[in-house]
N, C-alpha and C positions, 0 to 999 in steps of 0.2 A: 664861775658863771659867765653863759657865753655872751660874748657881745656880736651885736648887729648893726652894718652899714646899711640907711636907708637913702638911696641919692634920689637929690629930689632937682628936675632940670624946668626950668621956664616951661610952663603946660603940660606938668604932671597930673597923672588924675588922681586927683584928690582921696575919695575914697578906697582905691586900692592901697593906698599911702598909711591913710590913718587908720583903718581897720587891720590892718598888717601890725603897723606901733601899737597898738592899743593892746590887740592878740599877746603879741609877744610881751609887753610890760606888765600885764594881768598875770602872764607866769612867770615873772620876774628875772626876765631876758633884757640885760642891757642892751638901750636901742640908741643909736647916734643917728640923727638925722644929719646929714651932708648937702648942701644945695651946691649943685654944680654950676655956680655963676660966680659973678665978682664980688657978691655980697652975700650975705647969710639969707635976704630977704628974696623970698622967689615967690610966682603967683601961678598958681592952678591953673590948669585946663578951662574949671569954671568962674575963673578970674576972684578964687579966694588969695588972698596974700596970706604967707606961711614965712616965718622965722626959723631957720634952722639951727642946728646946736652949731654947725660949724660950716666950712665950704670945705669941698675935696681939695683943694689946693691945702688948705691947713692942716688935715687929715692924710694927704696923700700916700704917706709912709705907715702909716698905721693898719695892723692889720688886723682883722675881723675873723669872726668864723663863720660869718655868712655876709654876704650882698645883695640887697634886695635891691630890683629894679622897677619901680613901677612903669604902667604905660602913660597912655594919652597919646592923643594924635601928634600934638606937638612935642610933648615933652617925650616920647621915645625917638621922633625925629634927633632932638635937641642932645638927648644921650648917646645917640649914635655916633654922632656928628663931632663929639668932643675925642679929642685925642688920651685925654687926660681919664676919660672913663673907660678909655678902651684899657689903657696901660694898669688902671687900676684892676678893673674886672679880672682882665689876663693875669695879673699877680695873683690876686686869688683863687683864681681856677689851677692855675699852677701847683700851688701849696694845696692844692684839695679843700677847699673851703667851700662852704655851699653857694652856689650861683643861681639866684633866684629871681628870675624876671615874669613879670606877670604881663599879662594881656598885649600888648604889641610890642613888647619889651623883648622879646624871646626871637622876633623874626627880626626887627630892624636893629634892636643894639648887637645881641651874640649872631644871629644869622648874617647882617650885612658886616659885619666887621669878620669871619669865619671863626666865629670863639664856640661854634654850636660841636665842632670837629665830631659829625657822625653819631652826634647822641639824639636820641628822642627828648620831644618838647611839644609844648602844645602852645599856642599863639589866637587872637582874638581872628575874626573874619577870615578872608583868603590872603591874609600877608604870607601864609606858608608856602604858596604857590611860586613865590620867587626865591625862598631859600634853598641853596643847594647842598648846604653843609651838614646837614640836620634831617631827622625821621619824625615827620610830623606824624602824630597818635591826639586824633579826637578827645579828648577825655579833659574833667574839670580839672585835675592836677596830675602832670605826669612828672614820673621822676626817674633819673638815669644817673646813678652814682652820686655825685654831690653835686649835678644840674637838677632843679626843683623848678619848674615852672607853671605857671595859674593861667586857666584859658582867658580871664577876664575876671569884670568887676563883680559879676553874680555870681562867680567862684572864689571870692576874697577872703572867704570866711574859710576855707577848705583849705586854700593857701597858707592863709596863715596859721590854722591848727595843723598843717602838716608840717610846715617848718617848724613850730615850737615842738612836736613831737619828736623829729628830728632833733632838734639842739638839746632837749634834755634827755633823749635817748629814752623816755619814757611816754607811752601814750594815755597812762592811767590818767595823770594829773591832767593833761588834756581832755581826755575824754570826760573827765567830772567837770571841767573848766565849761566845757559844750553844754553842757545837761545846765549847768547854773547859768548860763546867757540862754538857755531855751534854744538852742541850736542842737538839731539833729546831725550829729558828725561820728 
């Protein structure tokens, strides 16, 4: 079974995180939420408290099939500023695991730390204008090898469903589930 880490820093965009966690778990993909903070308690962009499964520090040596980085104006800034997050993402990237930023995380976390490496990506707003090591593509979801990026909250279902299909290596059950939740994917 595929295993995914969702990194939650203070100020994370809660809907991007929860939609992704929900879709992946519905598809029977194991998800661990990791707080990028001193404790498991993290407060989201809209001041919703959440208790993660573990802290990133506790799981820094664990390897996952995918690492999801939700956005959020402050959440992505906090992820980008964390050396531990950058090392964790870089290690997974080097192993060919899926790296999955959504919204501002692609520009701030990956672009801000030289982790795009010339690959195609999407992010929210005009943050792409400051990114020097990637190729911005204006689309809901952009895939380039094992980098899978989502534009933002309005495309969170597309992002999560695409990730589920890639991890399962089969779109059919994901399409069936999208129909089940009345989502045209």
